[in-house]
N, C-alpha and C positions, 0 to 999 in steps of 0.2 A: 465541496469536498465531502464525501460520505463518511460515516462513522469509522469504518475500517481504515480508511486512509488517514483520518485524524489520529487514530490510535497508533498507527505505524509511525506517523510523524512525531508524536509524543515520545514514544519509546526510543526512536532513532536519536532525537535530541538528547535524551537522558544518557544514552550510550556514548554519544560524542562528548558530553560533559564529563562523564566518568573516565573515559580514555584520556581526555586532555589533562584532567587533574592528576590522574595516575602517572602519565608520562612526565608531567612537570615535576612530580615528587620523586618518582622512582626510576624513570626511564624505562626502556625495554630493548630487547635484542631478538630479532627474528632472522636466523641465518646470518648472512653477511651484513644485514642492516642492523645498526645499533644507534639508538638515540639515548644519549646520556641525560641524567636528570639536570634540571636547571642549576642546581647548586654547584655542579661541576663545569658548567658551560658559561655562566655569566661572569663578566669581568667586574672585579671589585675596584672601587675607587681608592684613592690615596688615604682617605680618612678611615677606611676599613682595613685594607691590606697593610698599611703602614708604609713609611718611606719619607721622602724629602720633597718639599715644595719650595721653590725659589722664585722670587719676583725681582726682575732687573728693571731699572729705569734708565732711559736714554738721556745722556748728558750732552746735548747738542743744541745748536742754534737753528738747525734745520726745521722747516715747517711744511705743511701741506704734502704734496706728492713726493717731494724729496725726502721728508721724514718717513713717509709710508714705505718708500722703496728701501731706505736704509734699515728700517725695522724688519721688513720681509727678508732682506739679505741676511741680516743677523740671525733670524729664525732658522734659515737654511743652514748656516754655518754651525749654530748651536745644535741643530738636529743631528748633524754628522758626529759631533763630539759626544752627544748623549748616546747615540746609537753604538758608539765604540765601547760603551760601558757594558753592553750586552744585557740591558734591562728589558723586562717584559712590559710592553705597551707604555713606553714613556709618552708624555703628552706635552707639547710645546705650543703655546698659543699666544696671540697678541691680546693684551689686556689694556683697555682704554686706548688713548692716543699714542702714548710713548712708553709703554711697559710691556715686558715679555714675561710670561709665567711658565715655569718648567716644573712638571710633576714627574717624579721618579719613584713609582711604586717598588717596594721590595728592597730599597737601598738600606744597607745596615751601617755603612760608614759614610756619614754625611760629609765629613771633612774631605775625604778622598774624592767623593763625587763632585763637590764644589770646585776643588782644585783641578780636576780633570776638565771640567767645563771651561774654566778660565785660563787653561794653559795655551801656549803658543803652539800651533799645529806644525808638524814636520812635513815639509813639501819637498818632493823629489821629481826630477825628470830622468827617465831611463830610456835606453835604446833597446827595443824588443828584438830578441834573436829572430833571424829569418825563418827558423823552423818552429817558432812559437807565435802566440797571438794573445793580445791583452784586450779585455773588455771592461766596461764600467762595472764597478762593484767587486771585481776580483782583487785579491791581495797579491802582494809582491812575490809570495811563495808559489803562486799558481802558474807562473810563466817564467821563461828564461829571459834575463835581461842584463844589461850592463849600465851602471850608474853614469849619468852625464853631469848633472849639477843639482844643487839644492835651492831652496827658497832664498838663501842668502845672496844668490847671484841674480835674482829677479828684481829689477829696478821698479817695474810697474806693470800692471795688468788692467786693461780698461775694456769697456764695451766698444766695439767697432762695427763696421759693416763690410761685407764682402763685395765682389764686383757686381753682384745682382742686388745690392742694397739690403741684403738680409742681415739680421743680427749676427755678430761674430765676436770673438775675443782677441784683442790685440795684446801682444807680449813685447816687453822691452827689457833687455838684459844689461847689466853693467859690463865693464870692460872684460872682466874675468869670465862672466857668463857668455859674453859674445864669442870669445875664443873657443870656449868649451862647446857651445851650441853649434858653431860653424864646423868644428871637427866632427861632431856627431852627425850632423845633417849631410856632411860630405860622404860619410860611410853609409847612412840610411838610404840615400837616393839610388845607390847601386845594389841594394838588397833585392829589389824586385823591379823588373823592367816596366811593369804596368802601373802598379800602385805606389812603388817606392818603399821606403821603410817606415816602421811604426815607432813613434815615440810616445811612451805612456807617461802621464802625469799622476803621481801618487800623493795623496794627502793622508797622513798617518797610516801609511802602508796600504791604502785602498785606492784603486784606480778611479779617478774622477773624470778623466778624459784620455782618449788614446788615438790621436790623429795620425794620419800618414803624411809623409812629405816626399816629394819627387825632385826637390831642388835643394841646393846648398844655400843656406841662409848665412850671409856674411856680415850684415850690417847690425846685427843685434836686435832686429825687429822681426817679429813673426805674427802670423794671424791664424787662429784656429776657426775653421768653418764647419758648419754642420746644420742640422735642422733645429736651430735654437729659436726659442721665443726670446723676447727682450729680457724677461725675468730670468730665464735659464742662463742667458749669456752674462747677466749681471751677477748672478750667484757664482758661476764658474770663475769670473774675473776676481771676485772677492776671495774665493777659495785659493786661487793661485797666488794672490798677494800674501803668501805665507799663512793663509787661513786666518788672516787678521780680520777682526770685526770692523765694519765700515764706520761705526760710531762707538763712543765710549759708553759702556753699560755699568751702572752702579747697582750693587746688590742692596736692595732696600728692605727686603723681608725674607726670612727663612723660617719655615715651619718643619719640625721633625716630629713624626708620629710613629710611635712604637707599634709593632704588629699586634702585641697583646692588647694594647689599649683599643686598637681598631676593631679587633675581633670581639672584644668585650662590648664595645658600642654596637656592633652588628647584632650580637646575640640579644642585647637589651632592646634594640629596635625591632627585631623579629618577634621577640616575646610580646612587646607592647602591641604590635600589629596583630598578632594571633589572638591576644586577649580582646582587643577591640573588635576584631572580626567575630569572635565567639559571642560577645555581648550583642552585637548587631543581629546576628542570626537568631539568638534567643528572643530578643525584643520583637523582631519582625514576625517570628513564628507564633509568639504568644498574642501579639496585638492584632496582626492581620491574618493570622491563622493560615489557611491554605495558600493564599497568594504570597504570604510571607515566606512559606517554605519554598515555593517556586522561585521567589526573588533571591533566597539564600543560595539555591543551586546556581542561579545566574551569576551571583557574586563570586562563587567558587570558580566558575568559568572565566569571569572577568579577571580575577587575580592571576590565573594561569596564562591567559592570553597576553596580559601586560608583560609578564616575565619572558614569554616566548618572543614577543616583539622586541624587547630590549636585547635579547640574544641575537635575533635576526639582524637588528640594526647595528650590532656590535657596540652598543652603548655601554657606558660604565655605570654601575650601580654605586651610588654614594649614600651616606646617611641622609642628607637632604632629599635625595631621590626616593628613599624609603618613605620619608615624610610626604612627598608628593603623591606616592601611591596610596598611602593611607588617606590623604585628603580626598583623592578622587574616589576612594571607596565610599566615603561619606557623601559625595555628590551623587554616586550611583544609588545609594540608599535614599537620598532625598528625592531623586527622580521616581523611585518606586513608591515612596510615600505619597507624592503628588498624584500619581496614577491611581493608587488604590483608594485614596480619599475621593477622587472623582467617581470611581466605580461605585463606591458606597452611596454617594449622593444620588447617582442615577437609579440605583436599586430602590432607594427610599422614595424616589419620585414615581415609582410604579413601573419602571421598565423591566423587561425580562433580563435574566442574567447575561445572556449572550449580547443583547442590545446594549446593556449597561457597560459591559466590558469594551465593546467597540466604541461607544460614545465617550467613556472615561479616558481611554487611551487617546482618542482624537482631541478631546478638550485639553488634556495635559501636555500634549507634545509641544505646543507652541511655547508654553512656559518653560519646559525643560530645555528646549533648544536655545531660547533667549538667554537663560541663566548660564548654560554651558558655553555658549559662544562668547559671552563677555568674559568669562573666566579664562577661556582659551586665548583671547586677545591679550589679557593680562600676562599669561604665561609666555606668549611670544615676546612681549616687551621685556619681561624678565630675562629671557634667553638672549635677546639682542644686546641689551645694555649690561647684563650681569657677566660674571665670570666664575670659573671653577665650580664650587658647590652650588651657587645660585643657578647656574646653567643646568646642573644635574637635577635640581628640584624642578626647574621649568620643563625639562625634557620628559621626565616621568609624569608630571602633571598633564602635559599635552597628550601623551599617549594614553594616560588613564582616562582623561575626559572623553576622547573619541571612543575608546573601548567600552567605557561605562554606558555611553549613549546607545551603543550597539546592543549590549546585553540587556539594558533596561527597556528599550523601546522595541527591539526586534525579538530577542530570545525569550524574554519574560512573556511578551504578548502571544507569541506562537505557542509556547507551552501551555499557557492558561486557556487559550481558545481551543487548542487541540484536545485538552483534557476534558472539555465539556462533553465529549463523546462518551465519557464514563458517567454513570448515574450519580455516584457520590459527589462528583465535582459540581453538580447542579444544585446542591443544597446551599441556600443563601447564608445559613448560619456559619458555614465554613469561611465566609468572607467578612465576618465580624458585623453583620447586619442584624 
């Protein structure tokens, strides 16, 4: 690569770094294209935004796959109840073998939220008008219908199979429900000569299934067919059973975090990270001189890329997550320290600056990769076995490790080597030698 090409590469990378950092901090708008700053796009965790976190523990004798299926069904039912609260980005996840963790950012009334989650759901069967149509996710107000019966008339709902041995949902009504359902299906079968009539099933006024029937069902037993997986059929059966949870859940821990406390902690974390970043930049620039300045530019790019990746993955930024980012900054600095010390050794051994830089990066890369891979494995283990804040720390640490290796090994190396086309960059005094 000739000198002009190297200079173009050098300035092009500097421009990319400047644009990336500027976009992360301020965003930009060009015509219809608008990119908002990271501060307006990133999702904040419960410990920052404030809200309620509840941990439920299953009280059951079930074990193995039976327990796992019951937990997964409970998560599906609880998800619908939490979604009905209209919250922004609620998170429901399995914790350990027999616990469920619910995070509800932005909740101001913890008592009401907890009561809503634990309530008994309202189940309704309705006959859809022939000039209307019901679809999953619609509310009762979005289509014309006539009430048939409620969950009180449903005796049982189980996973069954259709004539092709595909998963389906079986229904059994009590005597009152059998009479009401027979009357409704007698009307439904005549609404359309091809598909029959539609009967929608609503849970808390939201359609969870809307099958058609072409026959009159007289024995109080019905089957809902469709393209169900076994898990989907199990969830629908659970929801139809009055929205009842398949296992008893006991509330074992509740954490309430005020928004003021969370924002205060965020500001403290950001301030600490900024101070730490500034100290690192000053140290690198004074001790390693020119390479330290280049490394500081790469660190600025690193921080911006990590935040963009978090936004792209729709990850949630938590206080432990900020700690993970800060820790990976330290690892990025450590990588640069190893590289620059190797370069100085090579220069002292009599090699030219260009040869010393190539040899220094080559000798350092194995140490850097080994150190980062072991830390990455530890982060994976933390994510797999941890929960909540621990997972947030692990995610940002993994992203930070990969990004820091890219900026330290690739960006810093290309910048330093391309800058050798300038006369000033060939002065060994600028490298602390």
